[in-house]
C-alpha positions as CSV (number, residue, x, y, z in Angstrom):
1,M,126.5,63.4,133.2
2,A,123.8,61.0,134.8
3,R,124.4,59.0,137.7
4,P,124.9,55.2,137.0
5,N,122.9,54.3,139.9
6,K,120.0,56.7,139.7
7,R,116.4,55.3,140.4
8,P,114.2,55.4,137.3
9,K,111.6,58.6,137.6
10,V,108.4,57.4,139.1
11,H,105.2,59.2,138.0
12,V,103.2,60.5,140.7
13,M,99.8,62.0,141.3
14,S,97.4,62.1,138.2
15,A,100.4,61.1,135.9
16,S,101.0,57.8,137.8
17,G,98.1,56.2,135.6
18,Q,96.8,54.5,139.0
19,T,93.1,54.1,139.0
20,D,90.7,54.8,142.0
21,A,90.1,51.2,142.6
22,E,93.8,50.7,142.5
23,R,94.2,53.2,145.3
24,R,91.5,51.7,147.4
25,A,93.0,48.3,147.1
26,L,96.4,49.6,148.2
27,R,94.8,51.5,151.3
28,Q,93.0,48.2,152.0
29,S,96.3,46.3,152.0
30,Q,98.1,48.8,153.9
31,R,95.2,48.8,156.8
32,T,95.3,45.1,156.7
33,L,99.2,45.3,157.2
34,Q,98.6,47.8,160.1
35,K,96.1,45.7,161.8
36,K,98.6,42.7,161.6
37,I,101.4,44.9,163.3
38,T,99.3,46.2,166.0
39,S,97.5,42.8,167.0
40,N,98.9,39.9,169.0
41,E,100.1,38.6,165.6
42,G,102.6,41.8,165.6
43,Q,103.6,40.7,168.9
44,S,105.7,37.8,167.3
45,M,107.9,40.8,165.9
46,E,109.2,41.6,169.2
47,D,110.6,38.1,169.4
48,P,114.4,38.5,168.3
49,D,114.4,34.9,167.0
50,S,111.4,35.3,164.8
51,A,111.3,36.2,161.2
52,A,107.9,38.2,161.5
53,F,109.8,41.4,161.7
54,D,111.6,40.9,158.4
55,E,108.3,39.4,156.7
56,I,106.4,42.6,157.6
57,R,109.1,45.0,156.7
58,H,109.2,43.5,153.6
59,D,105.4,43.4,153.0
60,N,105.6,47.2,154.0
61,N,108.3,47.9,151.5
62,A,106.3,46.2,148.6
63,L,103.3,48.2,149.3
64,W,105.5,51.4,149.5
65,D,106.6,50.7,145.7
66,K,103.0,51.1,144.6
67,V,102.5,54.4,146.8
68,R,102.0,57.6,144.4
69,Y,99.7,59.7,146.4
70,T,100.0,61.5,149.7
71,R,96.9,59.8,151.2
72,E,98.7,56.4,150.7
73,A,101.9,57.9,151.7
74,V,100.4,58.7,155.2
75,L,99.4,55.2,156.0
76,D,102.8,53.9,154.9
77,G,104.0,56.5,157.4
78,D,101.6,55.0,160.2
79,N,102.9,51.6,159.4
80,L,106.4,52.7,159.6
81,E,105.8,54.1,163.1
82,A,104.0,51.0,164.1
83,I,107.0,48.8,163.1
84,S,109.5,50.8,164.5
85,H,107.8,50.7,167.8
86,R,107.6,47.0,167.5
87,A,111.6,47.1,166.7
88,T,112.2,49.1,169.7
89,R,110.4,46.5,171.9
90,Q,112.6,44.1,170.2
91,V,115.8,45.6,171.2
92,D,114.5,46.0,174.7
93,R,114.3,42.3,174.9
94,L,117.8,41.8,173.3
95,I,119.3,44.2,176.1
96,Q,119.6,42.3,179.3
97,V,120.8,45.1,181.9
98,P,120.6,44.5,185.6
99,R,117.6,46.7,187.2
100,Y,117.9,49.0,190.3
101,D,115.9,47.8,193.0
102,A,115.9,49.9,196.0
103,V,114.3,47.4,198.2
104,R,116.9,44.7,197.7
105,L,119.8,47.2,198.1
106,A,118.5,48.5,201.5
């Protein structure tokens, strides 16, 4: 019995039908997104009030749907790591905890 919510089978590697040109274009898009994440433009992701985090996450997810080879999956993983680093810094900005100051307490 098949599960009703099962994802359709996705062909990978040579069965995917992706050309070398399509793969190169995908890697270029992934690298462009990575530069966007790590540049000053990516700092806007750290602002809790900005929609930049959702936009970049959506862009990365759209690129992930096109990944069929390990080489591109590694780039996606690098982008995901950079996104998670920015998300961690966003959480740090949301948490307002008093800091211990030895000089002030002395």
